[in-house]
C-alpha positions as CSV (number, residue, x, y, z in Angstrom):
1,X,-52.1,74.8,44.9
2,X,-50.2,74.9,41.3
3,X,-49.9,78.7,40.7
4,X,-48.1,79.5,44.1
5,X,-45.7,77.0,43.9
6,X,-44.9,77.9,40.4
7,X,-44.7,81.8,42.1
8,X,-42.6,80.1,45.3
9,X,-40.3,78.9,42.6
10,X,-39.7,81.6,40.7
11,X,-38.7,83.7,44.0
12,X,-36.4,81.1,45.0
13,X,-34.8,81.5,41.4
14,X,-34.5,85.1,41.6
15,X,-33.0,85.1,44.9
16,X,-30.4,82.8,43.5
17,X,-29.8,85.0,41.0
18,X,-28.8,87.8,43.1
19,X,-26.4,86.4,44.9
20,X,-24.9,83.7,42.8
21,X,-24.0,83.3,39.0
22,X,-25.5,80.2,37.9
23,X,-22.5,78.8,35.6
24,X,-20.7,78.8,39.0
25,X,-23.1,76.7,40.8
26,X,-23.8,74.1,38.2
27,X,-19.9,73.5,38.1
28,X,-19.6,69.6,37.9
29,X,-16.9,69.0,40.6
30,X,-15.8,65.8,39.1
31,X,-15.3,67.2,35.2
32,X,-12.3,70.1,36.5
33,X,-11.2,72.1,33.2
34,X,-8.2,72.5,35.0
35,X,-5.5,70.4,36.4
36,X,-1.8,70.0,37.3
37,X,0.2,68.2,34.8
38,X,1.5,65.6,37.5
39,X,-2.0,64.0,37.8
40,X,-1.4,63.3,34.3
41,X,1.8,62.2,34.0
42,X,1.5,59.3,35.9
43,X,-0.6,57.4,33.7
44,X,1.2,58.5,30.7
45,X,4.0,57.4,31.7
46,X,2.8,53.6,32.7
47,X,1.0,53.4,29.7
48,X,3.8,54.0,27.4
49,X,6.5,52.1,29.5
50,X,4.2,49.2,30.3
51,X,4.9,45.9,28.7
52,X,3.6,45.4,24.9
53,X,2.2,42.0,25.3
54,X,3.2,38.9,23.5
55,X,2.0,40.1,20.1
56,X,5.5,41.4,19.1
57,X,6.8,37.9,20.2
58,X,5.1,36.2,17.7
59,X,6.2,38.5,14.6
60,X,9.7,38.3,15.5
61,X,9.9,34.3,16.1
62,X,10.2,33.8,20.0
63,X,6.9,32.7,20.5
64,X,4.6,30.0,18.6
65,X,0.7,29.3,19.4
66,X,-0.7,26.1,19.3
67,X,-4.5,25.9,19.7
68,X,-5.2,28.4,17.1
69,X,-3.6,30.0,14.2
70,X,-2.3,33.3,15.1
71,X,-2.0,36.0,12.7
72,X,1.1,37.1,13.8
73,X,3.4,34.3,13.2
74,X,1.9,33.5,9.8
75,X,2.5,37.0,8.7
76,X,-1.0,37.0,7.8
77,X,-2.4,40.6,9.8
78,X,-4.4,43.2,8.1
79,X,-5.4,46.2,10.1
80,X,-4.1,47.7,13.4
81,X,-5.8,50.4,15.4
82,X,-5.3,54.3,15.8
83,X,-5.6,53.7,19.8
84,X,-2.4,55.2,20.2
85,X,-4.1,58.7,19.6
86,X,-5.9,58.1,22.6
87,X,-3.1,58.1,24.4
88,X,-2.0,61.3,22.9
89,X,-5.2,63.2,23.9
90,X,-3.6,62.6,27.4
91,X,-0.5,63.9,26.4
92,X,-2.0,67.0,24.6
93,X,-4.0,67.9,27.9
94,X,-0.4,67.5,30.0
95,X,0.9,69.9,27.0
96,X,-2.1,72.5,27.8
97,X,-1.8,72.4,31.6
98,X,2.4,72.6,31.3
99,X,2.1,76.0,29.0
100,X,-0.6,77.2,31.8
101,X,1.8,76.9,34.7
102,X,4.5,77.8,32.7
103,X,6.9,74.5,33.6
104,X,9.6,73.5,31.0
105,X,9.9,70.4,32.2
106,X,6.6,69.1,31.7
107,X,6.1,71.1,28.7
108,X,9.8,68.7,27.4
109,X,7.8,65.6,29.1
110,X,5.1,66.0,26.6
111,X,6.9,66.3,23.4
112,X,9.0,63.3,24.5
113,X,5.4,61.7,24.4
114,X,4.2,63.2,21.6
115,X,7.5,61.6,19.6
116,X,7.2,58.3,21.3
117,X,3.7,57.8,19.7
118,X,3.7,59.1,16.9
119,X,7.4,57.3,15.8
120,X,5.0,54.4,16.8
121,X,2.4,55.6,14.8
122,X,4.4,56.3,11.5
123,X,5.9,53.0,11.9
124,X,3.0,51.4,12.0
125,X,1.4,52.4,8.3
126,X,3.8,55.3,7.1
127,X,1.9,58.6,6.4
128,X,-0.2,59.4,9.4
129,X,-2.3,62.1,10.4
130,X,0.4,64.6,12.5
131,X,0.3,68.9,12.0
132,X,-3.5,68.4,12.1
133,X,-4.2,66.0,14.4
134,X,-5.4,66.0,18.1
135,X,-7.3,69.5,17.3
136,X,-11.1,68.4,17.1
137,X,-11.6,69.9,20.6
138,X,-10.0,73.3,20.1
139,X,-10.1,73.9,16.6
140,X,-12.8,71.7,15.4
141,X,-10.2,69.7,13.0
142,X,-12.2,66.3,12.5
143,X,-10.6,65.2,9.7
144,X,-6.9,66.2,9.9
145,X,-5.0,65.6,6.9
146,X,-2.4,62.7,6.6
147,X,1.3,63.8,6.7
148,X,4.2,62.1,4.8
149,X,6.8,59.7,6.3
150,X,9.3,62.0,6.1
151,X,7.4,65.0,7.6
152,X,6.4,63.3,10.4
153,X,10.1,62.2,11.5
154,X,11.2,65.8,10.9
155,X,8.4,66.9,13.1
156,X,9.4,64.5,16.0
157,X,13.1,64.7,15.5
158,X,12.3,68.4,15.7
159,X,10.2,68.2,18.8
160,X,12.8,66.0,20.6
161,X,15.6,68.8,20.2
162,X,13.4,71.4,21.5
163,X,12.6,69.0,24.5
164,X,16.1,69.1,25.2
165,X,16.6,72.4,25.6
166,X,13.6,72.7,27.8
167,X,15.2,70.3,29.8
168,X,19.0,71.9,29.4
169,X,19.6,73.9,33.5
170,X,15.8,72.9,34.3
171,X,15.8,72.7,38.3
172,X,12.3,71.9,38.0
173,X,11.4,68.5,40.2
174,X,8.7,66.6,37.6
175,X,6.2,65.6,40.5
176,X,4.2,62.5,39.6
177,X,7.4,61.3,37.7
178,X,7.1,57.3,38.4
179,X,10.1,56.7,35.7
180,X,12.9,59.2,37.3
181,X,11.4,60.5,40.9
182,X,11.7,63.9,39.1
183,X,15.0,64.3,37.8
184,X,15.3,66.1,34.4
185,X,18.6,65.1,33.9
186,X,18.0,61.8,33.6
187,X,15.0,62.7,31.4
188,X,17.3,64.7,29.2
189,X,19.7,61.9,28.7
190,X,16.7,59.7,27.6
191,X,15.6,62.2,25.0
192,X,18.7,62.7,23.7
193,X,19.2,59.1,23.3
194,X,16.1,58.2,22.1
195,X,16.6,60.8,19.0
196,X,19.6,58.7,18.3
197,X,17.5,55.9,18.2
198,X,14.9,58.1,15.8
199,X,18.2,58.5,13.1
200,X,19.2,54.9,13.2
201,X,15.8,53.9,12.3
202,X,16.7,56.1,9.1
203,X,19.5,54.4,8.5
204,X,18.5,54.2,5.0
205,X,18.0,57.6,4.7
206,X,21.5,58.6,5.4
207,X,22.1,60.9,2.4
208,X,19.0,63.0,2.5
209,X,20.3,66.6,2.8
210,X,17.1,67.3,4.6
211,X,17.3,65.4,7.4
212,X,21.1,65.6,8.1
213,X,21.2,62.3,9.5
214,X,24.7,61.6,10.4
215,X,25.9,65.0,11.2
216,X,23.0,65.3,13.6
217,X,23.9,61.7,14.9
218,X,27.5,63.0,15.4
219,X,26.6,65.9,17.2
220,X,24.0,64.7,20.2
221,X,26.6,62.1,20.8
222,X,29.8,64.4,21.1
223,X,27.9,67.5,22.6
224,X,24.6,66.2,24.5
225,X,24.0,63.9,27.6
226,X,22.8,60.5,27.2
227,X,22.6,57.2,28.5
228,X,25.5,56.4,30.4
229,X,24.7,53.0,32.7
230,X,22.0,50.9,33.7
231,X,21.2,53.4,36.1
232,X,20.0,55.6,33.3
233,X,17.4,53.3,31.9
234,X,13.9,54.3,30.6
235,X,12.1,51.6,32.8
236,X,9.2,51.0,34.1
237,X,9.7,49.5,37.8
238,X,6.9,47.0,39.1
239,X,5.4,46.7,42.4
240,X,3.2,44.9,44.2
241,X,0.2,46.7,44.3
242,X,-3.4,46.5,42.4
243,X,-2.7,48.3,39.1
244,X,1.4,48.5,39.7
245,X,2.0,44.8,39.1
246,X,4.2,43.5,35.9
247,X,1.9,43.6,33.0
248,X,1.8,39.9,32.1
249,X,1.1,38.9,35.9
250,X,-1.2,36.0,36.0
251,X,-1.8,37.0,32.1
252,X,-4.1,34.0,30.9
253,X,-2.7,34.1,27.4
254,X,0.1,32.5,28.7
255,X,-2.0,29.1,28.8
256,X,-1.9,26.0,27.5
257,X,-1.5,27.1,23.7
258,X,1.7,29.2,23.8
259,X,5.3,28.0,23.7
260,X,8.6,29.0,22.3
261,X,9.8,29.3,19.0
262,X,12.6,26.8,17.7
263,X,14.5,29.1,16.1
264,X,14.9,31.2,19.2
265,X,16.0,28.9,21.1
266,X,18.4,27.4,18.4
267,X,20.0,30.3,18.5
268,X,20.3,31.0,22.1
269,X,21.5,27.2,22.1
270,X,24.1,28.0,19.2
271,X,25.9,30.6,21.4
272,X,25.6,29.1,24.8
273,X,23.3,31.8,25.7
274,X,22.4,31.6,29.2
275,X,19.3,34.2,29.1
276,X,17.8,30.8,27.6
277,X,17.0,29.6,31.2
278,X,16.0,33.3,32.1
279,X,13.2,33.5,29.6
280,X,11.7,30.3,28.8
281,X,11.1,26.6,30.8
282,X,12.6,23.3,30.4
283,X,10.5,20.8,28.3
284,X,8.2,18.4,30.8
285,X,9.8,15.7,29.1
286,X,13.2,17.5,29.9
287,X,12.4,18.3,33.6
288,X,11.2,14.9,34.4
289,X,14.5,12.7,32.8
290,X,16.0,14.9,35.2
291,X,17.9,17.4,33.1
292,X,19.3,20.5,35.3
293,X,17.7,24.0,34.6
294,X,21.1,24.8,33.2
295,X,21.6,22.5,30.6
296,X,21.6,23.7,26.9
297,X,19.7,20.6,25.8
298,X,16.8,20.7,28.4
299,X,15.1,23.5,26.0
300,X,13.1,22.7,22.5
301,X,10.7,24.7,20.7
302,X,8.2,24.4,18.3
303,X,8.2,25.2,14.1
304,X,7.0,28.0,13.4
305,X,6.1,27.6,9.8
306,X,4.3,24.1,10.7
307,X,0.2,23.7,11.3
308,X,-0.1,24.6,14.2
309,X,-1.9,21.0,14.7
310,X,1.5,19.7,14.5
311,X,3.4,21.6,16.7
312,X,0.3,21.1,19.3
313,X,0.9,17.3,18.9
314,X,4.6,17.8,19.5
315,X,3.6,20.2,22.5
316,X,1.6,17.1,24.3
317,X,4.2,14.7,24.4
318,X,6.3,17.1,26.4
319,X,8.8,18.3,24.1
320,X,8.4,22.0,23.4
321,X,9.5,25.1,25.8
322,X,7.3,27.7,27.1
323,X,7.7,31.0,28.6
324,X,9.6,31.0,31.8
325,X,6.7,30.9,34.7
326,X,8.5,34.0,36.4
327,X,6.6,36.2,33.7
328,X,3.2,35.6,35.0
329,X,3.9,34.4,38.8
330,X,5.7,37.0,39.8
331,X,4.4,40.5,40.1
332,X,7.5,42.3,40.4
333,X,9.7,40.5,37.7
334,X,12.1,42.7,35.8
335,X,11.1,46.2,34.6
336,X,9.9,47.3,31.6
337,X,12.3,49.0,29.3
338,X,11.1,52.0,26.8
339,X,14.9,52.2,26.2
340,X,17.9,50.6,28.1
341,X,21.4,52.0,28.1
342,X,21.8,48.3,26.5
343,X,19.9,49.0,23.1
344,X,21.7,52.8,23.1
345,X,25.1,50.8,23.2
346,X,24.0,48.6,20.5
347,X,22.8,52.0,18.4
348,X,26.0,53.1,18.6
349,X,27.9,50.3,17.7
350,X,26.1,50.4,14.8
351,X,26.7,53.8,14.5
352,X,30.3,53.1,14.8
353,X,30.3,50.4,12.1
354,X,28.7,52.9,9.7
355,X,31.2,55.6,10.2
356,X,28.5,57.9,11.7
357,X,30.7,58.5,14.6
358,X,34.6,58.0,15.7
359,X,34.0,55.7,18.4
360,X,34.9,51.8,18.7
361,X,32.1,49.5,17.5
362,X,33.5,46.3,19.3
363,X,33.5,48.2,22.6
364,X,29.8,49.6,22.4
365,X,29.0,46.5,21.4
366,X,30.2,44.1,24.3
367,X,29.3,47.3,26.6
368,X,25.6,46.6,25.8
369,X,25.9,42.7,26.2
370,X,27.7,43.3,29.6
371,X,24.7,45.6,30.4
372,X,22.4,43.2,29.4
373,X,23.8,40.5,31.6
374,X,24.0,43.1,34.4
375,X,20.0,44.2,34.1
376,X,19.4,40.5,34.9
377,X,22.0,39.7,37.3
378,X,19.9,42.1,39.1
379,X,16.0,41.5,38.2
380,X,16.0,37.8,37.5
381,X,15.9,36.7,40.9
382,X,16.6,32.8,41.5
383,X,18.6,33.4,37.8
384,X,21.9,35.5,38.8
385,X,24.4,33.3,38.7
386,X,23.6,32.6,34.8
387,X,24.2,35.8,34.1
388,X,27.4,37.3,36.2
389,X,30.1,39.7,34.9
390,X,32.2,36.9,34.2
391,X,29.6,34.9,32.7
392,X,29.2,37.6,30.2
393,X,32.8,37.7,29.3
394,X,33.2,34.1,28.6
395,X,30.2,34.9,26.5
396,X,31.4,37.4,24.3
397,X,34.0,35.0,23.7
398,X,31.8,32.1,22.0
399,X,33.1,31.9,18.5
400,X,29.6,33.1,17.6
401,X,29.2,35.9,19.2
402,X,32.9,37.1,19.5
403,X,33.2,40.4,17.7
404,X,36.6,39.9,16.4
405,X,35.6,36.9,14.8
406,X,33.7,38.8,12.0
407,X,35.6,39.9,9.2
408,X,33.2,41.8,7.0
409,X,31.1,45.2,8.6
410,X,28.1,42.3,7.2
411,X,29.1,40.3,9.4
412,X,29.7,42.4,11.8
413,X,26.0,44.4,12.0
414,X,24.9,41.1,11.7
415,X,26.1,40.4,15.5
416,X,25.4,43.8,16.6
417,X,21.4,43.3,15.5
418,X,21.3,39.5,16.7
419,X,22.7,40.4,20.6
420,X,20.3,43.0,20.4
421,X,17.4,41.1,19.2
422,X,18.1,38.6,22.2
423,X,17.6,41.3,24.4
424,X,14.3,41.9,23.1
425,X,12.2,39.4,24.8
426,X,9.0,40.9,26.6
427,X,11.1,44.2,26.4
428,X,10.7,47.3,24.2
429,X,7.6,46.4,21.9
430,X,7.8,46.6,18.2
431,X,11.7,47.5,18.5
432,X,13.4,43.9,17.3
433,X,10.5,43.4,13.9
434,X,11.3,46.9,12.5
435,X,15.3,46.3,13.3
436,X,14.7,43.2,11.1
437,X,12.6,45.1,8.4
438,X,15.4,47.7,8.3
439,X,18.6,45.4,8.1
440,X,16.9,42.0,7.1
441,X,18.8,40.6,10.6
442,X,18.1,38.4,12.2
443,X,16.3,36.2,9.3
444,X,12.6,35.3,10.0
445,X,11.6,32.1,9.0
446,X,8.5,32.3,6.6
447,X,6.6,29.9,4.5
448,X,7.1,30.8,0.7
449,X,5.1,34.0,-1.1
450,X,4.5,35.1,3.1
451,X,7.6,37.2,3.9
452,X,7.4,39.4,6.9
453,X,5.0,42.2,6.4
454,X,6.2,46.1,6.6
455,X,3.1,47.7,7.6
456,X,0.0,47.7,8.7
457,X,-3.9,48.4,7.1
458,X,-5.3,52.0,8.0
459,X,-8.1,51.8,10.4
460,X,-11.3,50.9,9.2
461,X,-12.4,53.9,11.3
462,X,-10.6,56.1,8.6
463,X,-12.3,54.7,5.9
464,X,-15.9,55.8,7.7
465,X,-14.8,59.5,9.0
466,X,-11.6,60.8,7.1
467,X,-12.1,58.8,4.0
468,X,-10.3,61.3,1.4
469,X,-7.4,62.4,3.8
470,X,-6.9,58.5,4.0
471,X,-7.4,57.8,0.4
472,X,-5.0,60.5,-0.7
473,X,-2.5,59.1,1.6
474,X,-2.6,55.6,0.9
475,X,-2.2,57.4,-3.1
476,X,0.5,59.3,-2.7
477,X,2.3,56.2,-1.1
478,X,1.6,53.3,-2.8
479,X,-0.8,54.0,-5.6
480,X,-4.6,54.3,-5.3
481,X,-6.1,51.0,-3.3
482,X,-3.0,49.9,-2.4
483,X,-3.3,49.8,1.4
484,X,-1.5,46.3,1.7
485,X,0.5,44.9,4.2
486,X,3.4,44.6,2.1
487,X,3.8,47.4,0.4
488,X,7.3,49.6,1.3
489,X,7.0,52.7,3.0
490,X,9.2,55.7,2.8
491,X,11.9,54.9,6.0
492,X,12.7,51.9,3.8
493,X,13.0,52.5,0.6
C-alpha cells in the first residue's frame, strides 16, 4: 500500500507540472510583489502627519510631570531610535511602484516624504545613513555608511527641487491622498514651503557657498508656488472612525500626573493671549471659586525645575492647570499640521528680517498670528469667540506682541519666534525645540549644567550591527567616543 501511494503522488505531481508552473501555483495572494502606490500613500500620510505626542512639549517647556521624573522635562535623555527608517521603507516601496507605473505625482510625493523623514533624522542625531540607506533588499547593503549632515541637507533639498519639477503642470489625480484630495497643485505649494522651512533651519549656514541658502530661498519665494492661506495647510483632518480619530484621543498619558508648565502659562498671561483658554484648563481651585474660563488668573502652572514631588503637592492642592480636556475627549478636534500657512508666514517674517527676501517682516508676522487665530476659530469648537479676527487685531496691539514695539532686530526675531512657539502646542512635533536651539528664543528654563541638549545618542542597535560606520560618524563629528547629547552638530555651528 505504501508503494502504491507513492506512485499516485508522483503521477499527480507530473500531471500538475504538465499543465502549470509550480511557481505560479505557490504564489501567496496575501504577499503580492506589486501594488498601486495609492495603497501605500494613505498610511504613509497618516503616519507622517499624525501628532507626535507629548515628548516635545516636555522639552519645550509646555508640560511637566508630577508622578515621576520625565527625562525630557529635566533634559536627561540619551538614545533615540531609528524608527523613521521603518516608515521610509514604505516610502521606498511607494517610489518603486510609482516608477513601475510611471507616475510623476507619486514619485514627487515619495521624494517629499523621504526629505521629511531624513530631515527629522538628521536634526535628531547629526550624521546619518542617507545615500546608502534602505538598500538592503535590492543591493544587500546592510551596514550603510553615514553621510555628513551637510550632504544630507544638500540631498534632501535636491530631492524637494526634483519633486517640485515633477509636480509642475501635473494633471494627475493622486488617489489615496487624504491630505489634499489628490490635488497636485497644493502638494507643489507644500513641497516648496517645506524647502523654505529647511533653508531657514540652515540660517547659521547662510554664508556657505555650497548651499546658497539666501539666494535659493529668494528664488523659491519669488518664483515658485507656496502656501497662500489656511486652505493650503499641510494638515491631517481627523474623523470619528476607528484608526482615524485624533491621535491623542483617550490617551492615558494625560492622566493624573500631567500638568502645564508655569513658564508657558506665564508667557501667555503676560501677553493676554486667549489661546491659553484653548490649550489649558482652569485650576481646580479657580473653577470651584467661580472664576470665568476667560479669566487669565484662573490658570496656573507648575515649576519645571522643581522636584516632581514638590509640584505634585501643589497640584494635589488644586493649584496647577492641566491640558484642556478637549484634546483627549474630542475624537475630531483640530487637524494636525505638518506645515501650516501660519508657520510659513513666520518663516517669511524671519527671512525678511535677515534680508533674504525683499518683503516686510511685520506684514508676515501679523499674517502668521492672524492665520493661527483663524485656524483655532475654525476648529476649536466652543472657543471661537476667543480667537475671532477682531480679537487677533486687539492681540497684535498688546505691548509684548506689537511688532513696532521691538526696536532692534534681535527684539523682532524674539517676537517672531515667541509667536511661532505659541502656535506649536500639540502641533509640528519637535519644530519649536529645534527653533530654540537655532535662535536661542524663547529661553527654556534649566538647572545649572543642564542646558537643553542639542542632539540624541545613536541607537544601541547601530553599535551592534553597524559598528564601524557609526563609530566613524561619531569620530568625524565630535571626536572618538563623544556620542553625547550636548555635542554641537554641524547645523548649529
